[in-house]
mmCIF entry with sequence, helices, sheets and N, C-alpha, C, O atoms, coordinates in Angstrom:
data_MODEL
# 
_entry.id   MODEL 
# 
_entity.id                         1 
_entity.type                       polymer 
_entity.pdbx_number_of_molecules   1 
# 
_entity_poly.entity_id                      1 
_entity_poly.type                           'polypeptide(L)' 
_entity_poly.nstd_linkage                   no 
_entity_poly.nstd_monomer                   no 
_entity_poly.pdbx_seq_one_letter_code       MIDGCAAGRAGTADELAQVAALLMGPDGGFISGSDFLVDGGVTAAWRFGDLGRR 
_entity_poly.pdbx_seq_one_letter_code_can   MIDGCAAGRAGTADELAQVAALLMGPDGGFISGSDFLVDGGVTAAWRFGDLGRR 
_entity_poly.pdbx_strand_id                 A 
# 
loop_
_entity_poly_seq.entity_id 
_entity_poly_seq.num 
_entity_poly_seq.mon_id 
_entity_poly_seq.hetero 
1 1  MET n 
1 2  ILE n 
1 3  ASP n 
1 4  GLY n 
1 5  CYS n 
1 6  ALA n 
1 7  ALA n 
1 8  GLY n 
1 9  ARG n 
1 10 ALA n 
1 11 GLY n 
1 12 THR n 
1 13 ALA n 
1 14 ASP n 
1 15 GLU n 
1 16 LEU n 
1 17 ALA n 
1 18 GLN n 
1 19 VAL n 
1 20 ALA n 
1 21 ALA n 
1 22 LEU n 
1 23 LEU n 
1 24 MET n 
1 25 GLY n 
1 26 PRO n 
1 27 ASP n 
1 28 GLY n 
1 29 GLY n 
1 30 PHE n 
1 31 ILE n 
1 32 SER n 
1 33 GLY n 
1 34 SER n 
1 35 ASP n 
1 36 PHE n 
1 37 LEU n 
1 38 VAL n 
1 39 ASP n 
1 40 GLY n 
1 41 GLY n 
1 42 VAL n 
1 43 THR n 
1 44 ALA n 
1 45 ALA n 
1 46 TRP n 
1 47 ARG n 
1 48 PHE n 
1 49 GLY n 
1 50 ASP n 
1 51 LEU n 
1 52 GLY n 
1 53 ARG n 
1 54 ARG n 
# 
_struct_asym.id          A 
_struct_asym.entity_id   1 
# 
loop_
_struct_conf.conf_type_id 
_struct_conf.id 
_struct_conf.pdbx_PDB_helix_id 
_struct_conf.beg_label_comp_id 
_struct_conf.beg_label_asym_id 
_struct_conf.beg_label_seq_id 
_struct_conf.pdbx_beg_PDB_ins_code 
_struct_conf.end_label_comp_id 
_struct_conf.end_label_asym_id 
_struct_conf.end_label_seq_id 
_struct_conf.pdbx_end_PDB_ins_code 
_struct_conf.beg_auth_comp_id 
_struct_conf.beg_auth_asym_id 
_struct_conf.beg_auth_seq_id 
_struct_conf.end_auth_comp_id 
_struct_conf.end_auth_asym_id 
_struct_conf.end_auth_seq_id 
_struct_conf.pdbx_PDB_helix_class 
_struct_conf.details 
_struct_conf.pdbx_PDB_helix_length 
HELX_P HELX_P1 AA1 ALA A 13 ? MET A 24 ? ALA A 13 MET A 24 1 ? 12 
HELX_P HELX_P2 AA2 PRO A 26 ? GLY A 28 ? PRO A 26 GLY A 28 5 ? 3  
HELX_P HELX_P3 AA3 VAL A 42 ? PHE A 48 ? VAL A 42 PHE A 48 1 ? 7  
# 
_struct_conf_type.id          HELX_P 
_struct_conf_type.criteria    ? 
_struct_conf_type.reference   ? 
# 
loop_
_atom_site.group_PDB 
_atom_site.id 
_atom_site.type_symbol 
_atom_site.label_atom_id 
_atom_site.label_alt_id 
_atom_site.label_comp_id 
_atom_site.label_asym_id 
_atom_site.label_entity_id 
_atom_site.label_seq_id 
_atom_site.pdbx_PDB_ins_code 
_atom_site.Cartn_x 
_atom_site.Cartn_y 
_atom_site.Cartn_z 
_atom_site.occupancy 
_atom_site.B_iso_or_equiv 
_atom_site.pdbx_formal_charge 
_atom_site.auth_seq_id 
_atom_site.auth_comp_id 
_atom_site.auth_asym_id 
_atom_site.auth_atom_id 
_atom_site.pdbx_PDB_model_num 
ATOM 1   N N  . MET A 1 1  ? 0.818   -1.174 0.000   1.00 0.00 ? 1  MET A N  1 
ATOM 2   C CA . MET A 1 1  ? 0.000   0.000  0.000   1.00 0.00 ? 1  MET A CA 1 
ATOM 3   C C  . MET A 1 1  ? 0.874   1.255  0.000   1.00 0.00 ? 1  MET A C  1 
ATOM 4   O O  . MET A 1 1  ? 0.597   2.198  -0.741  1.00 0.00 ? 1  MET A O  1 
ATOM 5   N N  . ILE A 1 2  ? 1.898   1.277  0.799   1.00 0.00 ? 2  ILE A N  1 
ATOM 6   C CA . ILE A 1 2  ? 2.793   2.436  0.865   1.00 0.00 ? 2  ILE A CA 1 
ATOM 7   C C  . ILE A 1 2  ? 3.540   2.602  -0.455  1.00 0.00 ? 2  ILE A C  1 
ATOM 8   O O  . ILE A 1 2  ? 3.719   3.723  -0.930  1.00 0.00 ? 2  ILE A O  1 
ATOM 9   N N  . ASP A 1 3  ? 3.972   1.505  -1.042  1.00 0.00 ? 3  ASP A N  1 
ATOM 10  C CA . ASP A 1 3  ? 4.693   1.595  -2.316  1.00 0.00 ? 3  ASP A CA 1 
ATOM 11  C C  . ASP A 1 3  ? 3.825   2.172  -3.429  1.00 0.00 ? 3  ASP A C  1 
ATOM 12  O O  . ASP A 1 3  ? 4.353   2.777  -4.362  1.00 0.00 ? 3  ASP A O  1 
ATOM 13  N N  . GLY A 1 4  ? 2.522   2.001  -3.353  1.00 0.00 ? 4  GLY A N  1 
ATOM 14  C CA . GLY A 1 4  ? 1.631   2.473  -4.389  1.00 0.00 ? 4  GLY A CA 1 
ATOM 15  C C  . GLY A 1 4  ? 1.148   3.903  -4.223  1.00 0.00 ? 4  GLY A C  1 
ATOM 16  O O  . GLY A 1 4  ? 0.447   4.418  -5.094  1.00 0.00 ? 4  GLY A O  1 
ATOM 17  N N  . CYS A 1 5  ? 1.502   4.546  -3.136  1.00 0.00 ? 5  CYS A N  1 
ATOM 18  C CA . CYS A 1 5  ? 1.009   5.903  -2.920  1.00 0.00 ? 5  CYS A CA 1 
ATOM 19  C C  . CYS A 1 5  ? 1.969   6.936  -3.490  1.00 0.00 ? 5  CYS A C  1 
ATOM 20  O O  . CYS A 1 5  ? 3.159   6.669  -3.660  1.00 0.00 ? 5  CYS A O  1 
ATOM 21  N N  . ALA A 1 6  ? 1.443   8.109  -3.780  1.00 0.00 ? 6  ALA A N  1 
ATOM 22  C CA . ALA A 1 6  ? 2.245   9.167  -4.394  1.00 0.00 ? 6  ALA A CA 1 
ATOM 23  C C  . ALA A 1 6  ? 3.373   9.634  -3.468  1.00 0.00 ? 6  ALA A C  1 
ATOM 24  O O  . ALA A 1 6  ? 4.452   9.991  -3.940  1.00 0.00 ? 6  ALA A O  1 
ATOM 25  N N  . ALA A 1 7  ? 3.132   9.632  -2.168  1.00 0.00 ? 7  ALA A N  1 
ATOM 26  C CA . ALA A 1 7  ? 4.154   10.080 -1.223  1.00 0.00 ? 7  ALA A CA 1 
ATOM 27  C C  . ALA A 1 7  ? 5.288   9.068  -1.096  1.00 0.00 ? 7  ALA A C  1 
ATOM 28  O O  . ALA A 1 7  ? 6.427   9.442  -0.816  1.00 0.00 ? 7  ALA A O  1 
ATOM 29  N N  . GLY A 1 8  ? 4.982   7.798  -1.300  1.00 0.00 ? 8  GLY A N  1 
ATOM 30  C CA . GLY A 1 8  ? 6.014   6.770  -1.237  1.00 0.00 ? 8  GLY A CA 1 
ATOM 31  C C  . GLY A 1 8  ? 6.494   6.446  0.163   1.00 0.00 ? 8  GLY A C  1 
ATOM 32  O O  . GLY A 1 8  ? 7.535   5.810  0.333   1.00 0.00 ? 8  GLY A O  1 
ATOM 33  N N  . ARG A 1 9  ? 5.747   6.876  1.165   1.00 0.00 ? 9  ARG A N  1 
ATOM 34  C CA . ARG A 1 9  ? 6.140   6.618  2.558   1.00 0.00 ? 9  ARG A CA 1 
ATOM 35  C C  . ARG A 1 9  ? 4.920   6.733  3.446   1.00 0.00 ? 9  ARG A C  1 
ATOM 36  O O  . ARG A 1 9  ? 3.883   7.254  3.034   1.00 0.00 ? 9  ARG A O  1 
ATOM 37  N N  . ALA A 1 10 ? 5.048   6.252  4.645   1.00 0.00 ? 10 ALA A N  1 
ATOM 38  C CA . ALA A 1 10 ? 3.973   6.390  5.622   1.00 0.00 ? 10 ALA A CA 1 
ATOM 39  C C  . ALA A 1 10 ? 3.990   7.800  6.206   1.00 0.00 ? 10 ALA A C  1 
ATOM 40  O O  . ALA A 1 10 ? 5.036   8.445  6.270   1.00 0.00 ? 10 ALA A O  1 
ATOM 41  N N  . GLY A 1 11 ? 2.834   8.259  6.624   1.00 0.00 ? 11 GLY A N  1 
ATOM 42  C CA . GLY A 1 11 ? 2.758   9.558  7.277   1.00 0.00 ? 11 GLY A CA 1 
ATOM 43  C C  . GLY A 1 11 ? 3.340   9.494  8.675   1.00 0.00 ? 11 GLY A C  1 
ATOM 44  O O  . GLY A 1 11 ? 3.354   8.439  9.310   1.00 0.00 ? 11 GLY A O  1 
ATOM 45  N N  . THR A 1 12 ? 3.814   10.625 9.141   1.00 0.00 ? 12 THR A N  1 
ATOM 46  C CA . THR A 1 12 ? 4.366   10.691 10.492  1.00 0.00 ? 12 THR A CA 1 
ATOM 47  C C  . THR A 1 12 ? 3.279   11.150 11.465  1.00 0.00 ? 12 THR A C  1 
ATOM 48  O O  . THR A 1 12 ? 2.252   11.697 11.064  1.00 0.00 ? 12 THR A O  1 
ATOM 49  N N  . ALA A 1 13 ? 3.526   10.919 12.721  1.00 0.00 ? 13 ALA A N  1 
ATOM 50  C CA . ALA A 1 13 ? 2.588   11.373 13.746  1.00 0.00 ? 13 ALA A CA 1 
ATOM 51  C C  . ALA A 1 13 ? 2.443   12.894 13.706  1.00 0.00 ? 13 ALA A C  1 
ATOM 52  O O  . ALA A 1 13 ? 1.351   13.416 13.932  1.00 0.00 ? 13 ALA A O  1 
ATOM 53  N N  . ASP A 1 14 ? 3.521   13.598 13.425  1.00 0.00 ? 14 ASP A N  1 
ATOM 54  C CA . ASP A 1 14 ? 3.461   15.061 13.342  1.00 0.00 ? 14 ASP A CA 1 
ATOM 55  C C  . ASP A 1 14 ? 2.574   15.526 12.187  1.00 0.00 ? 14 ASP A C  1 
ATOM 56  O O  . ASP A 1 14 ? 1.854   16.515 12.321  1.00 0.00 ? 14 ASP A O  1 
ATOM 57  N N  . GLU A 1 15 ? 2.619   14.828 11.064  1.00 0.00 ? 15 GLU A N  1 
ATOM 58  C CA . GLU A 1 15 ? 1.780   15.198 9.922   1.00 0.00 ? 15 GLU A CA 1 
ATOM 59  C C  . GLU A 1 15 ? 0.300   15.010 10.239  1.00 0.00 ? 15 GLU A C  1 
ATOM 60  O O  . GLU A 1 15 ? -0.533  15.842 9.878   1.00 0.00 ? 15 GLU A O  1 
ATOM 61  N N  . LEU A 1 16 ? -0.013  13.925 10.906  1.00 0.00 ? 16 LEU A N  1 
ATOM 62  C CA . LEU A 1 16 ? -1.406  13.702 11.308  1.00 0.00 ? 16 LEU A CA 1 
ATOM 63  C C  . LEU A 1 16 ? -1.848  14.712 12.358  1.00 0.00 ? 16 LEU A C  1 
ATOM 64  O O  . LEU A 1 16 ? -2.990  15.171 12.342  1.00 0.00 ? 16 LEU A O  1 
ATOM 65  N N  . ALA A 1 17 ? -0.948  15.054 13.264  1.00 0.00 ? 17 ALA A N  1 
ATOM 66  C CA . ALA A 1 17 ? -1.262  16.038 14.302  1.00 0.00 ? 17 ALA A CA 1 
ATOM 67  C C  . ALA A 1 17 ? -1.513  17.413 13.694  1.00 0.00 ? 17 ALA A C  1 
ATOM 68  O O  . ALA A 1 17 ? -2.331  18.171 14.214  1.00 0.00 ? 17 ALA A O  1 
ATOM 69  N N  . GLN A 1 18 ? -0.832  17.746 12.616  1.00 0.00 ? 18 GLN A N  1 
ATOM 70  C CA . GLN A 1 18 ? -1.044  19.041 11.963  1.00 0.00 ? 18 GLN A CA 1 
ATOM 71  C C  . GLN A 1 18 ? -2.456  19.151 11.397  1.00 0.00 ? 18 GLN A C  1 
ATOM 72  O O  . GLN A 1 18 ? -3.071  20.214 11.466  1.00 0.00 ? 18 GLN A O  1 
ATOM 73  N N  . VAL A 1 19 ? -2.966  18.067 10.841  1.00 0.00 ? 19 VAL A N  1 
ATOM 74  C CA . VAL A 1 19 ? -4.343  18.079 10.334  1.00 0.00 ? 19 VAL A CA 1 
ATOM 75  C C  . VAL A 1 19 ? -5.322  18.228 11.494  1.00 0.00 ? 19 VAL A C  1 
ATOM 76  O O  . VAL A 1 19 ? -6.279  18.997 11.407  1.00 0.00 ? 19 VAL A O  1 
ATOM 77  N N  . ALA A 1 20 ? -5.086  17.502 12.565  1.00 0.00 ? 20 ALA A N  1 
ATOM 78  C CA . ALA A 1 20 ? -5.958  17.609 13.737  1.00 0.00 ? 20 ALA A CA 1 
ATOM 79  C C  . ALA A 1 20 ? -5.916  19.023 14.317  1.00 0.00 ? 20 ALA A C  1 
ATOM 80  O O  . ALA A 1 20 ? -6.952  19.568 14.699  1.00 0.00 ? 20 ALA A O  1 
ATOM 81  N N  . ALA A 1 21 ? -4.734  19.613 14.382  1.00 0.00 ? 21 ALA A N  1 
ATOM 82  C CA . ALA A 1 21 ? -4.598  20.968 14.916  1.00 0.00 ? 21 ALA A CA 1 
ATOM 83  C C  . ALA A 1 21 ? -5.341  21.971 14.034  1.00 0.00 ? 21 ALA A C  1 
ATOM 84  O O  . ALA A 1 21 ? -5.971  22.897 14.545  1.00 0.00 ? 21 ALA A O  1 
ATOM 85  N N  . LEU A 1 22 ? -5.274  21.795 12.735  1.00 0.00 ? 22 LEU A N  1 
ATOM 86  C CA . LEU A 1 22 ? -6.010  22.677 11.826  1.00 0.00 ? 22 LEU A CA 1 
ATOM 87  C C  . LEU A 1 22 ? -7.502  22.588 12.100  1.00 0.00 ? 22 LEU A C  1 
ATOM 88  O O  . LEU A 1 22 ? -8.176  23.608 12.239  1.00 0.00 ? 22 LEU A O  1 
ATOM 89  N N  . LEU A 1 23 ? -8.015  21.368 12.176  1.00 0.00 ? 23 LEU A N  1 
ATOM 90  C CA . LEU A 1 23 ? -9.453  21.187 12.345  1.00 0.00 ? 23 LEU A CA 1 
ATOM 91  C C  . LEU A 1 23 ? -9.957  21.667 13.702  1.00 0.00 ? 23 LEU A C  1 
ATOM 92  O O  . LEU A 1 23 ? -11.083 22.155 13.808  1.00 0.00 ? 23 LEU A O  1 
ATOM 93  N N  . MET A 1 24 ? -9.144  21.534 14.727  1.00 0.00 ? 24 MET A N  1 
ATOM 94  C CA . MET A 1 24 ? -9.580  21.913 16.074  1.00 0.00 ? 24 MET A CA 1 
ATOM 95  C C  . MET A 1 24 ? -9.197  23.334 16.458  1.00 0.00 ? 24 MET A C  1 
ATOM 96  O O  . MET A 1 24 ? -9.674  23.859 17.464  1.00 0.00 ? 24 MET A O  1 
ATOM 97  N N  . GLY A 1 25 ? -8.333  23.962 15.654  1.00 0.00 ? 25 GLY A N  1 
ATOM 98  C CA . GLY A 1 25 ? -7.864  25.297 15.988  1.00 0.00 ? 25 GLY A CA 1 
ATOM 99  C C  . GLY A 1 25 ? -8.684  26.397 15.330  1.00 0.00 ? 25 GLY A C  1 
ATOM 100 O O  . GLY A 1 25 ? -9.656  26.119 14.627  1.00 0.00 ? 25 GLY A O  1 
ATOM 101 N N  . PRO A 1 26 ? -8.296  27.630 15.557  1.00 0.00 ? 26 PRO A N  1 
ATOM 102 C CA . PRO A 1 26 ? -9.042  28.766 15.023  1.00 0.00 ? 26 PRO A CA 1 
ATOM 103 C C  . PRO A 1 26 ? -9.024  28.834 13.491  1.00 0.00 ? 26 PRO A C  1 
ATOM 104 O O  . PRO A 1 26 ? -9.967  29.361 12.901  1.00 0.00 ? 26 PRO A O  1 
ATOM 105 N N  . ASP A 1 27 ? -8.007  28.330 12.848  1.00 0.00 ? 27 ASP A N  1 
ATOM 106 C CA . ASP A 1 27 ? -7.945  28.358 11.381  1.00 0.00 ? 27 ASP A CA 1 
ATOM 107 C C  . ASP A 1 27 ? -8.953  27.410 10.738  1.00 0.00 ? 27 ASP A C  1 
ATOM 108 O O  . ASP A 1 27 ? -9.271  27.554 9.558   1.00 0.00 ? 27 ASP A O  1 
ATOM 109 N N  . GLY A 1 28 ? -9.451  26.457 11.494  1.00 0.00 ? 28 GLY A N  1 
ATOM 110 C CA . GLY A 1 28 ? -10.417 25.513 10.954  1.00 0.00 ? 28 GLY A CA 1 
ATOM 111 C C  . GLY A 1 28 ? -11.855 25.830 11.347  1.00 0.00 ? 28 GLY A C  1 
ATOM 112 O O  . GLY A 1 28 ? -12.742 24.993 11.178  1.00 0.00 ? 28 GLY A O  1 
ATOM 113 N N  . GLY A 1 29 ? -12.088 27.007 11.859  1.00 0.00 ? 29 GLY A N  1 
ATOM 114 C CA . GLY A 1 29 ? -13.406 27.368 12.357  1.00 0.00 ? 29 GLY A CA 1 
ATOM 115 C C  . GLY A 1 29 ? -14.516 27.351 11.322  1.00 0.00 ? 29 GLY A C  1 
ATOM 116 O O  . GLY A 1 29 ? -15.683 27.189 11.679  1.00 0.00 ? 29 GLY A O  1 
ATOM 117 N N  . PHE A 1 30 ? -14.181 27.516 10.046  1.00 0.00 ? 30 PHE A N  1 
ATOM 118 C CA . PHE A 1 30 ? -15.200 27.562 9.008   1.00 0.00 ? 30 PHE A CA 1 
ATOM 119 C C  . PHE A 1 30 ? -15.313 26.244 8.261   1.00 0.00 ? 30 PHE A C  1 
ATOM 120 O O  . PHE A 1 30 ? -16.117 26.129 7.336   1.00 0.00 ? 30 PHE A O  1 
ATOM 121 N N  . ILE A 1 31 ? -14.525 25.249 8.643   1.00 0.00 ? 31 ILE A N  1 
ATOM 122 C CA . ILE A 1 31 ? -14.556 23.940 7.995   1.00 0.00 ? 31 ILE A CA 1 
ATOM 123 C C  . ILE A 1 31 ? -15.625 23.083 8.665   1.00 0.00 ? 31 ILE A C  1 
ATOM 124 O O  . ILE A 1 31 ? -15.606 22.885 9.880   1.00 0.00 ? 31 ILE A O  1 
ATOM 125 N N  . SER A 1 32 ? -16.554 22.579 7.862   1.00 0.00 ? 32 SER A N  1 
ATOM 126 C CA . SER A 1 32 ? -17.577 21.681 8.397   1.00 0.00 ? 32 SER A CA 1 
ATOM 127 C C  . SER A 1 32 ? -18.025 20.724 7.305   1.00 0.00 ? 32 SER A C  1 
ATOM 128 O O  . SER A 1 32 ? -18.014 21.071 6.124   1.00 0.00 ? 32 SER A O  1 
ATOM 129 N N  . GLY A 1 33 ? -18.414 19.537 7.692   1.00 0.00 ? 33 GLY A N  1 
ATOM 130 C CA . GLY A 1 33 ? -18.933 18.561 6.753   1.00 0.00 ? 33 GLY A CA 1 
ATOM 131 C C  . GLY A 1 33 ? -17.940 18.144 5.691   1.00 0.00 ? 33 GLY A C  1 
ATOM 132 O O  . GLY A 1 33 ? -18.325 17.931 4.541   1.00 0.00 ? 33 GLY A O  1 
ATOM 133 N N  . SER A 1 34 ? -16.683 18.022 6.042   1.00 0.00 ? 34 SER A N  1 
ATOM 134 C CA . SER A 1 34 ? -15.637 17.685 5.074   1.00 0.00 ? 34 SER A CA 1 
ATOM 135 C C  . SER A 1 34 ? -14.930 16.403 5.474   1.00 0.00 ? 34 SER A C  1 
ATOM 136 O O  . SER A 1 34 ? -14.837 16.066 6.654   1.00 0.00 ? 34 SER A O  1 
ATOM 137 N N  . ASP A 1 35 ? -14.436 15.702 4.475   1.00 0.00 ? 35 ASP A N  1 
ATOM 138 C CA . ASP A 1 35 ? -13.596 14.526 4.698   1.00 0.00 ? 35 ASP A CA 1 
ATOM 139 C C  . ASP A 1 35 ? -12.177 14.876 4.280   1.00 0.00 ? 35 ASP A C  1 
ATOM 140 O O  . ASP A 1 35 ? -11.958 15.381 3.179   1.00 0.00 ? 35 ASP A O  1 
ATOM 141 N N  . PHE A 1 36 ? -11.237 14.617 5.132   1.00 0.00 ? 36 PHE A N  1 
ATOM 142 C CA . PHE A 1 36 ? -9.836  14.858 4.823   1.00 0.00 ? 36 PHE A CA 1 
ATOM 143 C C  . PHE A 1 36 ? -9.129  13.515 4.735   1.00 0.00 ? 36 PHE A C  1 
ATOM 144 O O  . PHE A 1 36 ? -9.026  12.796 5.729   1.00 0.00 ? 36 PHE A O  1 
ATOM 145 N N  . LEU A 1 37 ? -8.652  13.183 3.569   1.00 0.00 ? 37 LEU A N  1 
ATOM 146 C CA . LEU A 1 37 ? -7.907  11.942 3.382   1.00 0.00 ? 37 LEU A CA 1 
ATOM 147 C C  . LEU A 1 37 ? -6.434  12.228 3.647   1.00 0.00 ? 37 LEU A C  1 
ATOM 148 O O  . LEU A 1 37 ? -5.772  12.930 2.883   1.00 0.00 ? 37 LEU A O  1 
ATOM 149 N N  . VAL A 1 38 ? -5.947  11.680 4.727   1.00 0.00 ? 38 VAL A N  1 
ATOM 150 C CA . VAL A 1 38 ? -4.554  11.865 5.103   1.00 0.00 ? 38 VAL A CA 1 
ATOM 151 C C  . VAL A 1 38 ? -3.881  10.523 4.869   1.00 0.00 ? 38 VAL A C  1 
ATOM 152 O O  . VAL A 1 38 ? -3.555  9.794  5.805   1.00 0.00 ? 38 VAL A O  1 
ATOM 153 N N  . ASP A 1 39 ? -3.681  10.218 3.585   1.00 0.00 ? 39 ASP A N  1 
ATOM 154 C CA . ASP A 1 39 ? -3.188  8.885  3.237   1.00 0.00 ? 39 ASP A CA 1 
ATOM 155 C C  . ASP A 1 39 ? -2.058  8.903  2.210   1.00 0.00 ? 39 ASP A C  1 
ATOM 156 O O  . ASP A 1 39 ? -1.732  7.865  1.633   1.00 0.00 ? 39 ASP A O  1 
ATOM 157 N N  . GLY A 1 40 ? -1.467  10.055 1.978   1.00 0.00 ? 40 GLY A N  1 
ATOM 158 C CA . GLY A 1 40 ? -0.322  10.138 1.064   1.00 0.00 ? 40 GLY A CA 1 
ATOM 159 C C  . GLY A 1 40 ? -0.668  9.875  -0.388  1.00 0.00 ? 40 GLY A C  1 
ATOM 160 O O  . GLY A 1 40 ? 0.228   9.642  -1.200  1.00 0.00 ? 40 GLY A O  1 
ATOM 161 N N  . GLY A 1 41 ? -1.936  9.906  -0.730  1.00 0.00 ? 41 GLY A N  1 
ATOM 162 C CA . GLY A 1 41 ? -2.358  9.675  -2.106  1.00 0.00 ? 41 GLY A CA 1 
ATOM 163 C C  . GLY A 1 41 ? -2.795  8.260  -2.408  1.00 0.00 ? 41 GLY A C  1 
ATOM 164 O O  . GLY A 1 41 ? -3.030  7.932  -3.571  1.00 0.00 ? 41 GLY A O  1 
ATOM 165 N N  . VAL A 1 42 ? -2.914  7.406  -1.400  1.00 0.00 ? 42 VAL A N  1 
ATOM 166 C CA . VAL A 1 42 ? -3.307  6.011  -1.614  1.00 0.00 ? 42 VAL A CA 1 
ATOM 167 C C  . VAL A 1 42 ? -4.694  5.931  -2.247  1.00 0.00 ? 42 VAL A C  1 
ATOM 168 O O  . VAL A 1 42 ? -4.893  5.192  -3.212  1.00 0.00 ? 42 VAL A O  1 
ATOM 169 N N  . THR A 1 43 ? -5.643  6.679  -1.716  1.00 0.00 ? 43 THR A N  1 
ATOM 170 C CA . THR A 1 43 ? -7.006  6.617  -2.243  1.00 0.00 ? 43 THR A CA 1 
ATOM 171 C C  . THR A 1 43 ? -7.057  7.112  -3.681  1.00 0.00 ? 43 THR A C  1 
ATOM 172 O O  . THR A 1 43 ? -7.732  6.506  -4.512  1.00 0.00 ? 43 THR A O  1 
ATOM 173 N N  . ALA A 1 44 ? -6.371  8.182  -3.988  1.00 0.00 ? 44 ALA A N  1 
ATOM 174 C CA . ALA A 1 44 ? -6.353  8.707  -5.354  1.00 0.00 ? 44 ALA A CA 1 
ATOM 175 C C  . ALA A 1 44 ? -5.708  7.720  -6.319  1.00 0.00 ? 44 ALA A C  1 
ATOM 176 O O  . ALA A 1 44 ? -6.200  7.534  -7.432  1.00 0.00 ? 44 ALA A O  1 
ATOM 177 N N  . ALA A 1 45 ? -4.613  7.083  -5.907  1.00 0.00 ? 45 ALA A N  1 
ATOM 178 C CA . ALA A 1 45 ? -3.952  6.100  -6.765  1.00 0.00 ? 45 ALA A CA 1 
ATOM 179 C C  . ALA A 1 45 ? -4.844  4.887  -6.980  1.00 0.00 ? 45 ALA A C  1 
ATOM 180 O O  . ALA A 1 45 ? -4.877  4.324  -8.074  1.00 0.00 ? 45 ALA A O  1 
ATOM 181 N N  . TRP A 1 46 ? -5.562  4.487  -5.951  1.00 0.00 ? 46 TRP A N  1 
ATOM 182 C CA . TRP A 1 46 ? -6.469  3.345  -6.079  1.00 0.00 ? 46 TRP A CA 1 
ATOM 183 C C  . TRP A 1 46 ? -7.587  3.669  -7.060  1.00 0.00 ? 46 TRP A C  1 
ATOM 184 O O  . TRP A 1 46 ? -7.992  2.826  -7.860  1.00 0.00 ? 46 TRP A O  1 
ATOM 185 N N  . ARG A 1 47 ? -8.080  4.901  -6.988  1.00 0.00 ? 47 ARG A N  1 
ATOM 186 C CA . ARG A 1 47 ? -9.213  5.275  -7.838  1.00 0.00 ? 47 ARG A CA 1 
ATOM 187 C C  . ARG A 1 47 ? -8.796  5.655  -9.257  1.00 0.00 ? 47 ARG A C  1 
ATOM 188 O O  . ARG A 1 47 ? -9.484  5.296  -10.213 1.00 0.00 ? 47 ARG A O  1 
ATOM 189 N N  . PHE A 1 48 ? -7.699  6.364  -9.411  1.00 0.00 ? 48 PHE A N  1 
ATOM 190 C CA . PHE A 1 48 ? -7.329  6.922  -10.705 1.00 0.00 ? 48 PHE A CA 1 
ATOM 191 C C  . PHE A 1 48 ? -6.100  6.272  -11.340 1.00 0.00 ? 48 PHE A C  1 
ATOM 192 O O  . PHE A 1 48 ? -5.722  6.630  -12.455 1.00 0.00 ? 48 PHE A O  1 
ATOM 193 N N  . GLY A 1 49 ? -5.483  5.336  -10.655 1.00 0.00 ? 49 GLY A N  1 
ATOM 194 C CA . GLY A 1 49 ? -4.314  4.663  -11.203 1.00 0.00 ? 49 GLY A CA 1 
ATOM 195 C C  . GLY A 1 49 ? -3.020  5.295  -10.711 1.00 0.00 ? 49 GLY A C  1 
ATOM 196 O O  . GLY A 1 49 ? -3.026  6.156  -9.832  1.00 0.00 ? 49 GLY A O  1 
ATOM 197 N N  . ASP A 1 50 ? -1.942  4.862  -11.279 1.00 0.00 ? 50 ASP A N  1 
ATOM 198 C CA . ASP A 1 50 ? -0.608  5.323  -10.863 1.00 0.00 ? 50 ASP A CA 1 
ATOM 199 C C  . ASP A 1 50 ? -0.491  6.827  -11.066 1.00 0.00 ? 50 ASP A C  1 
ATOM 200 O O  . ASP A 1 50 ? -0.689  7.331  -12.171 1.00 0.00 ? 50 ASP A O  1 
ATOM 201 N N  . LEU A 1 51 ? -0.167  7.542  -9.988  1.00 0.00 ? 51 LEU A N  1 
ATOM 202 C CA . LEU A 1 51 ? -0.058  8.983  -10.040 1.00 0.00 ? 51 LEU A CA 1 
ATOM 203 C C  . LEU A 1 51 ? 1.393   9.451  -10.100 1.00 0.00 ? 51 LEU A C  1 
ATOM 204 O O  . LEU A 1 51 ? 1.658   10.646 -10.234 1.00 0.00 ? 51 LEU A O  1 
ATOM 205 N N  . GLY A 1 52 ? 2.317   8.527  -10.001 1.00 0.00 ? 52 GLY A N  1 
ATOM 206 C CA . GLY A 1 52 ? 3.728   8.910  -9.955  1.00 0.00 ? 52 GLY A CA 1 
ATOM 207 C C  . GLY A 1 52 ? 4.093   9.427  -8.581  1.00 0.00 ? 52 GLY A C  1 
ATOM 208 O O  . GLY A 1 52 ? 3.242   9.578  -7.704  1.00 0.00 ? 52 GLY A O  1 
ATOM 209 N N  . ARG A 1 53 ? 5.344   9.687  -8.417  1.00 0.00 ? 53 ARG A N  1 
ATOM 210 C CA . ARG A 1 53 ? 5.837   10.203 -7.130  1.00 0.00 ? 53 ARG A CA 1 
ATOM 211 C C  . ARG A 1 53 ? 6.465   11.554 -7.337  1.00 0.00 ? 53 ARG A C  1 
ATOM 212 O O  . ARG A 1 53 ? 6.960   11.880 -8.416  1.00 0.00 ? 53 ARG A O  1 
ATOM 213 N N  . ARG A 1 54 ? 6.435   12.338 -6.271  1.00 0.00 ? 54 ARG A N  1 
ATOM 214 C CA . ARG A 1 54 ? 7.042   13.665 -6.309  1.00 0.00 ? 54 ARG A CA 1 
ATOM 215 C C  . ARG A 1 54 ? 8.499   13.572 -5.990  1.00 0.00 ? 54 ARG A C  1 
ATOM 216 O O  . ARG A 1 54 ? 9.193   14.588 -5.972  1.00 0.00 ? 54 ARG A O  1 
# 
């Protein structure tokens, strides 16, 4: 799964914490009813095929 994602690596705890901080902090006050895929591009690659790596 990791080999097939655009990022080519697993996410770090800090990267996941940054998304949580955005959603729970003042900068995320207007965000509602949204899904955030924090998966390094795995879902996009699964749906649309090989996306290449950066």
